[in-house]
C-alpha positions, 0 to 999 in steps of 0.5 A: 963664196958667191957674194957678200953677206953684208950690204951698206946702203948709202944715199945716192950722193955719198954725202953721209958721214955715217956711211962713210965711217961704216965703209971705212970700217968695212974696208979696213977689217977686209969684209966683203960687203956691196954698196947699195945707194938709195935716192932719198930724194925719191923717197921723199917725193913718194911720201909727200904725194900720199902713194906710199 
């Protein structure tokens, strides 16, 4: 298998309790997954400036 088929999207500061719960569940079930951090601050800045 070349790469995991699951991607866990988390905020870039790893602050979300929901992402942590998903991480623990995936880890406990020994499922292969990648973690993709998302900078939520950058997304909000793009939305507020109207360029989206």
